[in-house]
C-alpha positions in Angstrom: 60.6 98.1 53.0 57.3 99.6 54.4 55.4 98.8 57.5 54.1 95.1 57.6 50.6 94.2 57.8 49.5 90.8 60.2 45.5 90.1 59.2 43.1 88.3 60.2 41.9 85.4 58.3 38.4 86.3 58.6 38.8 89.9 57.3 39.8 88.1 54.1 36.4 86.2 54.0 34.8 89.4 54.6 36.3 91.1 52.1 36.0 88.4 49.3 32.2 88.2 50.2 32.3 92.1 49.3 34.0 91.6 46.2 30.8 89.4 44.9 28.6 92.0 45.2 27.0 93.6 42.4 28.2 97.1 43.1 30.2 99.3 41.3 32.4 101.2 44.7 32.8 100.3 48.0 34.5 102.1 50.7 35.4 100.6 54.7 37.1 101.2 57.1 40.4 98.9 58.6 40.4 98.5 62.3 43.1 97.1 64.6 46.0 98.6 66.6 49.5 99.6 65.8 52.7 98.7 67.2 56.8 99.7 66.7 57.4 96.9 64.6 53.7 96.3 62.7 50.7 96.9 62.6 47.2 94.4 63.3 44.2 94.1 61.6 41.7 92.9 63.2 38.2 94.0 61.3 37.2 95.6 58.1 33.5 97.3 58.2 31.9 98.5 55.1 30.4 102.0 54.7 26.5 101.6 55.3 24.6 102.5 52.1 22.9 106.1 52.1 18.7 105.8 52.0 19.1 108.1 49.5 21.9 107.5 47.0 23.8 109.9 45.1 24.5 107.8 42.0 27.7 105.9 41.1 29.8 108.9 42.8 31.7 108.2 46.3 30.3 110.7 48.8 33.4 111.5 50.7 31.4 113.1 53.7 29.5 109.4 54.7 32.7 107.8 54.7 34.2 110.4 56.4 31.2 110.5 59.1 30.9 106.9 59.2 34.6 106.8 60.6 33.8 108.9 63.4 30.8 107.0 64.7 32.9 103.7 64.4 35.9 105.2 66.2 33.5 105.6 69.3 32.3 102.1 69.0 36.0 101.3 69.6 37.5 100.1 73.2 41.1 101.1 74.5 43.8 99.2 72.1 41.3 99.2 68.9 41.4 102.4 66.2 40.7 103.0 62.8 43.4 102.4 61.1 42.8 103.0 57.4 40.4 102.7 54.8 39.7 100.3 51.8 38.1 100.4 48.4 37.0 98.0 46.5 36.2 98.6 42.7 36.8 97.6 39.0 38.5 100.9 38.2 42.1 101.2 38.7 44.6 104.0 38.2 46.1 107.5 39.9 42.2 108.7 40.6 41.8 105.4 43.0 44.2 106.0 44.6 43.8 109.8 44.7 40.8 109.1 46.4 42.2 106.9 48.9 44.6 109.4 49.9 42.0 112.0 50.5 40.0 109.7 52.3 42.7 108.7 54.6 43.7 112.0 55.7 40.1 113.2 56.3 39.3 110.3 58.3 42.7 110.6 60.8 41.9 114.4 61.2 37.8 114.2 62.2 38.6 111.6 64.5 41.6 113.3 66.0 39.9 116.4 66.6 37.4 114.7 69.0 40.5 113.2 70.9 41.3 114.2 74.7 44.6 112.5 75.2 47.4 113.6 74.4 49.6 111.7 71.4 52.6 110.2 72.6 55.9 110.6 70.9 56.3 106.9 69.8 52.2 106.8 68.4 52.8 105.5 65.1 51.5 108.0 62.7 51.4 105.9 59.6 47.5 104.9 58.1 46.8 102.0 55.5 45.0 102.4 52.5 43.7 98.7 50.5 42.7 99.0 47.2 40.7 95.2 45.8 40.2 95.0 42.1 36.8 93.3 42.1 37.5 91.4 38.9 40.9 90.7 39.0 40.9 90.8 42.8 44.2 92.4 42.9 45.4 94.0 46.1 47.1 97.3 46.2 48.2 98.3 49.8 49.6 101.3 50.6 50.3 104.1 53.7 50.7 107.8 54.6 52.0 109.2 57.6 49.5 111.6 58.3 51.3 113.7 60.6 52.7 115.2 56.9 50.4 116.7 54.8 52.8 115.8 51.9 53.7 112.5 52.6 54.2 110.2 50.0 52.4 106.8 49.5 55.0 104.3 50.4 54.3 100.4 49.5 53.2 97.6 53.2 53.0 94.4 53.5 49.2 92.9 54.1 49.4 89.4 54.9 46.4 87.2 56.0 46.7 85.2 59.1 44.3 82.8 61.1 44.0 83.5 65.1 45.7 87.1 65.0 42.8 87.9 68.0 43.2 84.1 70.0 45.5 85.3 73.1 45.1 89.4 73.2 45.8 90.6 77.1 42.5 92.3 78.0 42.8 95.2 80.5 39.8 96.4 82.7 39.5 99.0 85.2 36.3 100.6 87.0 36.6 104.4 88.0 34.3 106.1 90.0 34.6 109.8 89.1 33.3 113.2 90.2 34.1 115.9 88.5 33.0 119.7 88.9 33.5 122.3 86.7 32.8 126.0 87.2 31.2 128.2 84.7 32.0 132.1 83.9 29.7 134.4 85.5 28.6 135.9 81.5 24.9 134.7 80.6 25.8 130.7 80.3 24.2 129.6 76.6 24.3 125.9 75.4 27.3 126.7 73.4 29.1 128.6 76.2 28.8 125.6 78.5 29.7 123.0 75.8 33.2 124.7 75.7 33.5 125.0 79.2 33.0 121.6 79.4 35.4 120.3 76.8 38.2 122.6 78.3 37.4 121.8 81.6 37.4 117.8 80.1 40.7 118.3 78.9 42.6 119.3 81.8 40.7 115.9 83.9 42.6 114.2 80.7 45.6 115.2 82.1 45.4 114.1 85.1 44.4 110.4 83.8 47.5 110.6 81.8 49.4 111.3 85.1 48.4 108.2 87.0 49.5 105.2 88.2 48.3 102.0 87.0 48.2 99.1 89.2 48.0 95.8 86.9 46.4 93.0 89.8 47.6 94.5 92.1 51.6 95.5 90.7 53.2 98.0 89.1 55.1 96.9 86.1 58.5 98.4 84.5 57.4 100.6 81.4 59.4 98.0 79.1 58.3 94.7 81.0 56.7 92.1 79.1 53.3 90.6 80.1 53.8 87.3 78.7 56.8 87.0 80.2 56.3 83.4 81.7 52.9 82.5 80.5 51.9 79.5 78.3 51.9 80.9 74.6 47.8 81.5 73.8 46.9 81.1 77.1 44.2 83.6 78.1 45.3 87.0 80.2 43.4 89.4 81.8 44.6 92.3 84.5 42.4 94.2 86.4 43.4 97.7 86.4 43.5 99.9 89.4 44.2 103.8 88.6 45.8 105.8 91.3 45.5 109.8 90.6 46.9 112.1 92.3 44.6 115.4 92.3 45.7 118.3 91.0 48.6 121.1 92.0 46.2 124.2 92.5 47.2 127.4 93.8 44.3 129.6 96.1 44.0 131.7 93.6 42.6 129.0 91.1 40.5 127.9 93.5 38.2 130.7 94.6 36.9 132.6 91.9 33.7 134.2 90.4 31.5 131.6 88.9 27.7 132.2 87.3 26.8 128.6 88.4 28.3 124.8 87.6 28.6 121.9 85.7 29.2 118.1 87.5 29.3 114.9 86.0 29.5 111.8 88.6 29.3 108.2 88.1 31.1 105.3 87.8 32.8 103.9 84.3 34.2 100.7 83.3 37.0 100.8 81.1 38.0 97.9 78.6 41.1 97.9 76.8 43.2 95.3 74.7 47.1 94.3 73.2 48.2 92.3 70.9 50.0 89.3 72.5 53.4 89.7 70.4 55.5 90.9 73.6 53.1 92.9 74.5 54.9 96.1 77.1 53.1 97.3 80.1 53.5 101.1 79.3 51.5 100.2 76.1 48.7 98.6 78.1 48.4 101.5 80.1 48.4 103.7 77.4 45.6 102.2 76.2 43.3 101.8 79.1 43.8 105.5 79.9 43.1 106.9 76.8 40.1 104.2 76.8 39.2 106.2 79.8 39.6 109.0 79.1 37.5 108.7 75.4 34.4 106.5 76.5 33.8 109.8 79.5 34.3 113.0 76.6 32.4 110.8 73.8 29.5 110.1 76.2 29.1 113.6 77.1 29.8 114.4 73.3 26.8 112.3 72.5 24.3 114.3 75.3 25.3 117.3 74.2 24.4 116.5 70.7 21.5 114.7 71.8 20.3 117.8 73.4 20.8 120.1 70.8 18.6 118.1 68.5 15.4 118.3 71.2 13.5 121.4 73.1 15.4 120.2 76.5 18.7 121.9 76.7 21.1 122.0 79.6 20.5 125.9 80.1 17.8 123.9 82.7 19.4 124.5 85.4 19.3 121.8 88.6 17.5 119.5 86.5 20.3 115.9 86.5 20.4 113.9 83.2 21.7 110.8 82.7 25.1 110.1 80.1 24.3 107.2 77.8 25.5 104.2 79.2 28.1 101.8 77.4 27.5 98.4 76.0 30.0 95.5 75.2 29.2 93.1 72.4 31.9 90.3 72.1 33.0 89.8 68.7 32.9 86.4 67.0 36.2 84.7 66.1 37.7 87.8 67.5 38.9 85.8 70.7 39.0 88.1 73.5 37.9 91.1 71.6 34.4 93.3 72.2 33.2 96.2 70.5 30.8 98.4 72.2 27.9 100.5 71.9 26.3 103.7 73.8 22.7 103.5 75.1 20.3 106.2 76.5 18.1 105.8 79.2 14.9 105.2 76.7 16.2 102.7 74.5 16.3 99.0 74.7 18.5 96.4 73.2 16.8 96.3 70.2 18.1 99.5 69.5 22.0 99.3 70.0 22.0 95.5 68.1 21.0 98.0 64.8 23.3 100.5 65.2 26.1 97.7 65.8 24.6 95.8 62.3 24.9 99.2 60.5 27.4 100.7 61.8 29.9 97.7 61.9 27.9 95.1 59.5 27.5 92.3 61.7 25.1 90.8 64.3 25.2 91.1 67.7 25.4 87.9 69.8 22.3 87.7 71.5 24.1 87.9 75.0 24.8 91.7 74.2 21.6 92.7 77.0 23.9 91.0 79.4 27.3 92.8 78.6 26.0 95.9 79.9 28.0 97.6 82.5 26.1 99.7 85.1 28.5 102.7 84.2 25.9 105.6 85.0 27.3 108.5 84.3 25.0 111.5 85.5 25.7 115.4 84.7 24.4 118.1 86.6 24.2 121.9 86.0 23.2 124.3 88.4 23.4 128.1 88.2 24.5 130.3 91.4 22.6 132.8 92.4 23.8 136.2 92.7 22.8 139.5 95.2 
């Protein structure tokens, strides 16, 4: 017996609407949360059409890049769990395409992660093939940690109200990161590598932190819904306690050609399914969100600078990292997605990105979901005599 997938009822309606479109082939992403017993699919998102179409052939690179962008827009607890394809064509070629896509998507997304995989992480990813004429559905899974993994059958079951009573965790963390730069000439490329290396070290510090949920420390195996009424709205305010890194004197005193500092407040959010959720899972999801949102925003700023005349090598210039915007998903209980807004952008740009990347119309209150999580990055060059 393969893995079981409990799928939000609204996903069935969305996929049915896509089947009605007169298109040879449609692809998209399946988004949700994994657990040891089963996976929960809460959202399906079609791959946006390209402005310049390549005909009827499937642009795999476009599908993979879409997955990378969507992954950045998901808060803690939600991730890309697989891919789907809607086509009239059955057969081995379609299954081969799905296998290639699910592995390529996972490889790209995992390459941008700064948190460390855990031993209990689920590594199965799902592929869904829907015949647009017959509406026949074929669900298969692959272990993405095994390049030779063979397809396994999976149980795909729709259910209403899957998202109605998920637990919400929120945390505000003030950060003040200081990264030394080497003595050699600091090009944008070397500075980017230095920043990413130091972020990996900082991520390990976050992962080893202690979480207090509503001021209390819970055992790892504690059920967060114990004693609660069924379908009761639950939310926890989390405080993350971080110990300073253990460093020797020799590690601290070193010659530097400059420094980069990242300062500000990070508003983090994570969601956990309501079927006997454990404190260990909740803490893991929140910590990963803290790490991912900082890393994503730094990465986005570096990408932006690479395409403009302004360079981070302009030492002494303070640059604002994109701030995070949360947007509630209609019909998905407390669940939200997020976007990142640069200082020269308004809410309309965020609304357009949400429509393009996630194929849904953002609520008018999107702008009120903006958190004052302003992060700033400052590069300084040291003078030597």
